[in-house]
C-alpha positions as CSV (number, residue, x, y, z in Angstrom):
1,M,136.3,-49.2,-39.1
2,A,134.3,-46.0,-38.9
3,N,136.8,-44.1,-41.1
4,Q,137.0,-46.9,-43.6
5,S,135.7,-46.0,-47.1
6,K,133.6,-48.5,-49.0
7,K,136.4,-48.6,-51.7
8,D,138.8,-49.9,-49.0
9,T,136.5,-52.7,-47.8
10,I,137.5,-56.2,-48.6
11,Y,135.0,-58.9,-48.2
12,W,137.0,-62.0,-49.1
13,V,140.5,-63.0,-48.2
14,T,142.5,-66.2,-48.3
15,L,145.6,-67.4,-46.4
16,A,148.0,-70.2,-46.9
17,I,149.7,-70.9,-43.6
18,H,152.8,-73.1,-43.6
19,D,153.9,-72.5,-40.0
20,K,152.3,-75.4,-38.1
21,T,152.5,-73.5,-34.9
22,Q,150.0,-71.0,-36.3
23,F,147.3,-73.4,-37.5
24,N,145.1,-73.5,-34.4
25,R,145.4,-69.7,-33.8
26,I,144.4,-68.9,-37.4
27,I,141.5,-71.4,-37.4
28,E,140.2,-69.9,-34.2
29,L,140.3,-66.4,-35.6
30,A,138.8,-67.6,-38.9
31,T,135.8,-69.1,-37.2
32,G,134.9,-65.6,-36.0
33,C,134.2,-64.4,-39.6
34,K,130.9,-64.2,-41.3
35,Y,132.0,-67.1,-43.6
36,Y,135.0,-69.3,-43.3
37,A,136.2,-72.5,-44.9
38,Y,139.5,-74.2,-44.4
39,I,141.4,-77.4,-45.3
40,Y,144.8,-78.9,-44.7
41,H,146.8,-79.7,-47.8
42,D,149.1,-82.6,-47.1
43,H,149.4,-84.2,-50.5
44,D,150.7,-81.3,-52.6
45,E,153.9,-81.9,-54.4
46,N,157.1,-80.3,-53.2
47,T,155.6,-78.8,-50.1
48,E,155.0,-79.7,-46.5
49,R,151.5,-79.8,-44.9
50,H,149.9,-76.4,-44.9
51,L,146.5,-74.8,-44.2
52,H,144.4,-73.0,-46.7
53,V,141.8,-70.6,-45.2
54,V,139.1,-68.6,-47.0
55,C,137.2,-65.9,-45.0
56,Q,134.5,-63.4,-45.7
57,D,133.8,-60.4,-43.6
58,R,133.9,-56.6,-44.0
59,H,137.4,-55.3,-43.3
60,S,140.2,-53.3,-44.9
61,L,143.4,-55.1,-45.7
62,R,145.1,-53.4,-42.7
63,T,142.3,-54.7,-40.4
64,W,142.5,-58.2,-41.8
65,A,146.3,-58.1,-41.2
66,K,145.8,-56.9,-37.6
67,Y,143.0,-59.5,-37.1
68,F,145.2,-62.4,-38.1
69,D,148.4,-60.8,-36.7
70,L,150.0,-61.3,-40.1
71,P,151.8,-59.0,-42.5
72,E,149.6,-57.7,-45.2
73,N,151.6,-59.5,-47.9
74,M,150.5,-62.9,-46.4
75,I,146.9,-62.1,-47.0
76,E,145.5,-62.5,-50.5
77,V,142.5,-60.4,-51.5
78,V,140.1,-62.6,-53.4
79,K,138.5,-61.3,-56.6
80,N,136.5,-64.5,-57.3
81,Y,135.1,-66.1,-54.2
82,R,133.7,-69.1,-56.1
83,S,137.1,-69.9,-57.6
84,I,139.0,-69.6,-54.3
85,N,136.6,-71.9,-52.6
86,R,137.0,-74.4,-55.4
87,Y,140.8,-74.1,-55.1
88,L,140.5,-75.6,-51.5
89,I,140.1,-79.0,-53.2
90,H,141.9,-78.1,-56.5
91,K,138.5,-78.6,-58.2
92,D,139.7,-76.7,-61.3
93,N,143.3,-77.9,-61.2
94,P,143.2,-81.5,-62.4
95,E,147.0,-81.7,-62.5
96,K,147.1,-81.2,-58.7
97,Y,146.1,-83.6,-56.0
98,Q,142.3,-83.7,-55.7
99,Y,141.2,-83.2,-52.1
100,N,137.9,-84.5,-50.7
101,P,135.3,-81.8,-50.3
102,D,134.3,-83.5,-47.0
103,D,137.7,-82.5,-45.6
104,I,136.7,-78.8,-45.8
105,V,135.6,-77.3,-42.5
106,T,133.1,-74.5,-42.9
107,N,130.3,-72.7,-41.1
108,C,128.1,-72.6,-44.2
109,P,128.0,-76.1,-45.8
110,M,125.2,-75.3,-48.3
111,R,127.0,-72.2,-49.4
112,L,130.2,-74.1,-49.9
113,K,128.4,-76.8,-51.8
114,S,127.0,-74.1,-54.2
115,Y,130.6,-72.9,-54.8
116,L,131.8,-76.4,-55.5
117,D,128.9,-77.4,-57.7
118,D,129.8,-77.4,-61.4
119,N,126.2,-76.5,-62.4
120,N,125.1,-73.2,-60.9
121,E,121.9,-73.1,-63.0
122,V,118.8,-73.3,-60.9
123,N,116.5,-76.3,-61.5
124,P,113.0,-74.9,-61.2
125,R,111.7,-78.2,-59.8
126,G,114.6,-78.2,-57.2
127,L,113.8,-74.6,-56.3
128,F,110.1,-75.5,-55.8
129,D,111.0,-78.5,-53.7
130,D,113.3,-76.4,-51.5
131,L,110.6,-73.8,-51.1
132,M,108.3,-76.5,-49.8
133,R,111.1,-77.8,-47.5
134,L,111.5,-74.2,-46.3
135,K,107.8,-73.9,-45.7
136,K,107.8,-77.2,-43.7
137,H,110.9,-76.0,-41.7
138,L,113.0,-78.8,-43.1
139,I,115.7,-76.3,-44.1
140,T,116.5,-72.9,-42.6
141,K,116.1,-69.6,-44.4
142,E,119.8,-69.1,-44.2
143,D,120.5,-72.5,-45.9
144,F,118.0,-71.7,-48.6
145,I,119.5,-68.3,-49.3
146,D,123.0,-69.7,-49.2
147,K,122.1,-72.5,-51.7
148,Y,120.3,-70.1,-54.1
149,Q,122.5,-67.0,-53.7
150,F,123.9,-67.3,-57.2
151,F,120.4,-67.3,-58.6
152,I,119.2,-64.5,-56.3
153,Y,122.2,-62.2,-57.0
154,K,121.8,-62.6,-60.8
155,Q,118.4,-60.8,-60.4
156,S,117.9,-57.0,-60.5
157,F,118.2,-55.2,-57.2
158,L,114.4,-54.9,-57.0
159,S,113.9,-58.6,-57.6
160,Q,116.6,-59.5,-55.1
161,Y,114.8,-57.3,-52.5
162,K,111.4,-58.9,-53.3
163,I,112.8,-62.5,-53.1
164,L,114.6,-62.0,-49.9
165,T,111.8,-60.0,-48.3
166,D,109.4,-62.8,-49.2
167,I,111.6,-65.4,-47.7
168,I,112.2,-63.5,-44.5
169,N,108.6,-62.5,-44.0
170,N,106.7,-65.6,-45.1
171,Y,108.8,-68.6,-44.1
172,D,109.1,-68.5,-40.3
């Protein structure tokens, strides 16, 4: 990846795998990514059981294709990571079967919850309560950052830096 330009870097991809013989292999590879979420769709109309996978990491499309051993045209580059995570359960597609969020397997449940949540506004009381839970080690720094990432990333770069530095340095 040393020769890869920043412009060619793709952080989010999604796959829809219809070949049942590929399910376990794709899941095993997906679990090696920084973020992954997957679900089996077996109630969609006019289609057999298939697997939807969402992954986040830092690769070019070519590298993603090699990683999953799939042709590039089978990998969809994601422009809106919130929407693609919501698609896993058809959250914004009421005409389709509504899958249970508990059926999604992910390595970042708090992050997934924030994507699926209809209200991404930060409740100041909830933020304060979570800061207190963080201070008492009732939640991890990673879970706190995952839960509030939409809030954090709406801030200016300097504010983001201050917030994240404060969390990292003061909540051990």
